[in-house]
C-alpha positions in Angstrom: -58.5 -18.6 -84.6 -55.9 -15.7 -83.9 -53.8 -18.0 -81.8 -53.7 -20.7 -84.5 -52.4 -18.0 -87.0 -49.8 -16.9 -84.7 -48.5 -20.5 -84.1 -48.5 -21.2 -87.7 -46.5 -18.2 -88.4 -43.9 -19.3 -85.8 -43.7 -22.8 -87.1 -42.9 -21.3 -90.6 -40.6 -18.4 -89.8 -37.6 -18.7 -87.4 -37.5 -16.1 -84.6 -35.4 -13.0 -85.3 -31.8 -13.5 -84.4 -31.9 -17.2 -84.7 -30.5 -17.8 -88.1 -28.1 -20.5 -89.1 -25.7 -18.3 -91.1 -22.3 -19.6 -90.8 -19.6 -17.3 -89.6 -17.2 -15.7 -92.2 -13.8 -17.2 -92.6 -12.1 -13.9 -92.0 -12.9 -10.4 -91.0 -11.0 -7.2 -90.9 -9.6 -6.2 -87.5 -7.8 -3.3 -86.1 -4.6 -4.3 -84.3 -4.0 -0.7 -83.2 -7.0 -0.9 -80.9 -6.7 -0.1 -77.2 -6.7 -3.2 -75.1 -8.3 -3.6 -71.7 -5.2 -5.2 -70.4 -1.8 -6.2 -71.5 -2.2 -8.8 -74.4 -0.6 -11.9 -73.0 -2.2 -15.4 -72.6 -2.1 -15.3 -68.9 -4.1 -12.0 -69.1 -6.5 -13.2 -71.9 -7.2 -16.4 -69.8 -7.6 -14.9 -66.2 -9.3 -11.6 -67.4 -11.5 -12.9 -70.2 -11.8 -16.7 -70.9 -11.9 -18.1 -67.5 -14.7 -15.9 -66.2 -16.5 -15.0 -69.3 -16.5 -18.3 -71.2 -15.7 -20.9 -68.7 -17.5 -20.2 -65.4 -19.2 -17.1 -64.1 -20.9 -15.4 -67.0 -21.3 -18.5 -69.1 -20.6 -22.1 -68.6 -20.2 -23.1 -72.3 -16.5 -23.8 -71.9 -16.4 -24.9 -68.4 -15.0 -28.5 -67.3 -18.6 -29.6 -67.4 -19.8 -27.6 -70.5 -17.1 -28.3 -73.1 -19.2 -26.8 -75.9 -17.4 -27.5 -79.2 -15.0 -29.7 -77.3 -13.3 -26.8 -75.7 -12.7 -26.4 -72.0 -11.4 -23.3 -70.2 -11.3 -25.1 -66.9 -7.4 -24.2 -66.6 -4.8 -22.5 -68.8 -3.4 -25.6 -70.3 -7.0 -26.9 -71.5 -7.7 -23.4 -72.8 -4.5 -22.9 -74.7 -4.5 -26.3 -76.2 -8.2 -25.8 -77.3 -7.6 -22.5 -78.8 -4.6 -23.4 -80.7 -6.4 -26.5 -82.2 -7.9 -24.6 -85.1 -9.6 -21.7 -83.2 -6.7 -19.4 -83.2 -4.3 -18.7 -86.1 -1.1 -17.3 -84.5 -0.2 -14.1 -86.4 -3.5 -13.8 -88.0 -6.4 -12.7 -85.7 -8.8 -11.7 -88.6 -9.0 -15.4 -89.7 -9.0 -16.8 -86.1 -12.5 -18.4 -85.4 -12.1 -16.9 -82.0 -11.9 -13.4 -83.1 -14.4 -13.8 -85.7 -17.0 -15.1 -83.3 -16.3 -12.7 -80.5 -16.2 -9.7 -82.9 -19.7 -10.3 -84.2 -22.2 -9.0 -81.5 -25.7 -9.7 -82.5 -24.9 -12.6 -85.0 -26.2 -16.0 -84.4 -22.6 -17.2 -84.0 -21.6 -14.6 -81.6 -19.5 -15.8 -78.6 -20.2 -15.5 -75.8 -23.9 -15.8 -76.7 -26.1 -13.0 -75.5 -23.5 -10.8 -73.8 -20.7 -9.8 -76.1 -17.1 -9.0 -75.0 -16.4 -5.4 -74.7 -14.3 -3.7 -77.5 -11.2 -3.5 -75.2 -11.5 -7.1 -74.3 -11.7 -8.1 -78.1 -8.7 -5.8 -78.6 -6.7 -7.7 -76.1 -7.6 -11.0 -77.9 -6.7 -9.5 -81.3 -3.4 -8.2 -80.2 -2.4 -11.5 -78.4 -3.1 -13.5 -81.6 -1.3 -10.9 -83.8 1.8 -11.3 -81.7 1.7 -15.0 -82.5 -0.6 -16.2 -79.6 2.4 -17.1 -77.4 1.9 -19.0 -74.1 2.7 -17.0 -71.1 6.0 -16.9 -69.6 7.0 -20.2 -67.8 4.3 -22.2 -69.7 5.7 -24.9 -71.8 2.6 -26.6 -73.1 2.2 -26.9 -76.9 -0.8 -27.2 -79.1 -1.7 -30.9 -79.2 -0.6 -31.6 -75.5 -3.0 -33.9 -73.9 -3.7 -32.5 -70.5 
């Protein structure tokens, strides 16, 4: 009988942390934070996106995963995906990428389960605040088809 009561409670109540709350459109960010590395796209890609979101720690945005239609398999795919509505150049607080990576513990946190460190998030914030430029020597633009 005790087991049936427990199963009934689980069927009615969602597990803690599994809400379907949508992320806010904008959050307040501190652009004077201390970044882990120089906030350039090349650094953001190689030091955070490639290893954290696209391969080693999480395969959500790998060439095979492509969660949300995003692939971080190479810099061009990553940049194109980010500037296709996930990053608002010059406005980190209203960039979906910053909202999701700055929300540890929320159901919409990215990466799931293992949030970015504050210095990693800071590098993303400062890169976006600077206009989210491509790295020197890269000419791809949002909308380019790799």
